C-alpha positions as CSV (number, residue, x, y, z in Angstrom):
1,M,25.2,48.7,60.5
2,T,21.9,48.1,58.8
3,A,20.2,44.7,58.5
4,E,20.7,44.8,54.7
5,V,24.5,45.3,55.0
6,R,24.6,42.6,57.7
7,D,22.7,40.2,55.5
8,R,25.0,41.0,52.5
9,A,28.1,40.3,54.7
10,T,26.6,37.0,55.9
11,E,25.8,35.9,52.3
12,L,29.3,36.9,51.1
13,A,30.9,34.9,54.0
14,A,28.7,31.9,53.1
15,L,29.6,32.2,49.4
16,R,33.4,32.2,50.2
17,K,33.0,29.1,52.4
18,V,31.2,27.3,49.5
19,Q,33.9,28.4,47.1
20,R,36.7,27.1,49.4
21,R,34.8,23.7,49.7
22,V,34.4,23.4,45.9
23,A,38.0,24.3,45.3
24,A,39.1,21.7,47.9
25,I,36.9,19.0,46.4
26,G,38.2,19.8,42.9
27,F,41.8,19.7,44.0
28,F,41.3,16.5,45.9
29,A,39.6,14.8,43.0
30,V,42.6,15.6,40.8
31,A,45.3,14.9,43.3
32,V,43.9,11.6,44.6
33,H,44.5,10.2,41.1
34,G,48.2,10.8,41.6
35,V,48.2,9.1,45.0
36,I,46.4,6.0,43.7
37,G,48.4,6.0,40.5
38,L,51.7,5.9,42.3
39,A,50.4,3.0,44.3
40,V,49.2,1.1,41.3
41,V,52.4,1.7,39.3
42,G,54.3,0.4,42.4
43,H,52.3,-2.8,42.3
44,I,53.0,-3.2,38.6
45,V,56.7,-2.5,39.0
46,D,56.8,-5.1,41.8
47,G,55.3,-7.6,39.5
48,Q,58.3,-7.0,37.2
49,G,60.7,-8.0,39.9
50,R,61.8,-4.5,40.8
51,H,60.8,-4.6,44.5
52,G,63.0,-1.7,45.5
53,D,61.4,0.6,42.9
54,A,58.0,-0.5,44.0
55,V,58.8,0.4,47.6
56,M,60.0,3.8,46.6
57,L,56.8,4.4,44.5
58,T,54.7,3.4,47.5
59,I,56.6,5.8,49.8
60,M,56.2,8.5,47.2
61,S,52.4,7.8,47.2
62,G,52.4,8.4,51.0
63,V,54.3,11.6,50.7
64,F,52.0,12.8,47.9
65,A,49.0,11.8,50.0
66,L,50.2,13.9,52.9
67,I,50.9,16.9,50.6
68,T,47.4,16.6,49.2
69,Y,46.1,16.5,52.8
70,G,48.0,19.6,53.6
71,V,46.8,21.5,50.6
72,V,43.2,20.6,51.1
73,R,43.3,21.6,54.8
74,T,44.9,24.9,53.8
75,I,42.2,25.6,51.1
76,L,39.6,24.9,53.7
77,Q,41.4,27.2,56.2
78,R,41.6,24.5,58.8
79,S,44.4,23.5,61.2
80,L,47.0,21.3,59.6
81,W,47.1,19.1,62.7
82,S,44.4,16.4,62.5
83,P,45.8,12.9,63.2
84,V,42.6,11.2,62.1
85,W,42.5,12.8,58.7
86,M,46.3,12.3,58.3
87,L,45.7,8.5,58.8
88,V,42.7,8.6,56.4
89,S,44.8,10.2,53.7
90,L,47.3,7.4,54.0
91,I,44.8,4.6,53.5
92,P,45.6,4.0,49.7
93,T,49.4,3.9,50.6
94,V,48.9,1.5,53.5
95,F,46.8,-0.7,51.2
96,A,49.5,-0.6,48.5
97,A,52.2,-1.4,51.1
98,T,50.4,-4.5,52.3
99,R,50.1,-5.7,48.7
100,L,53.8,-5.6,48.1
101,G,55.3,-8.9,48.6
């Protein structure tokens, strides 16, 4: 393999890595609105006296956060098992759950 072909392959691999990162950031930017939105709607519903519905919306926020986590890790071609990042993905849900009262 010539140096030119090797350089081209290296550049193509780097380009694909950047494309995956951009796609993951774009997906995350859109999906995180759903996670936070569910938590906020849960807080609003709780203020209306519908505590059971608020709890379910908060749980849905957590499920959606974990799905978002899984999709982002898949786009980045990383292992799905990362306890630290799983916990980080649940921060908005935990915050919303502590606000329910």
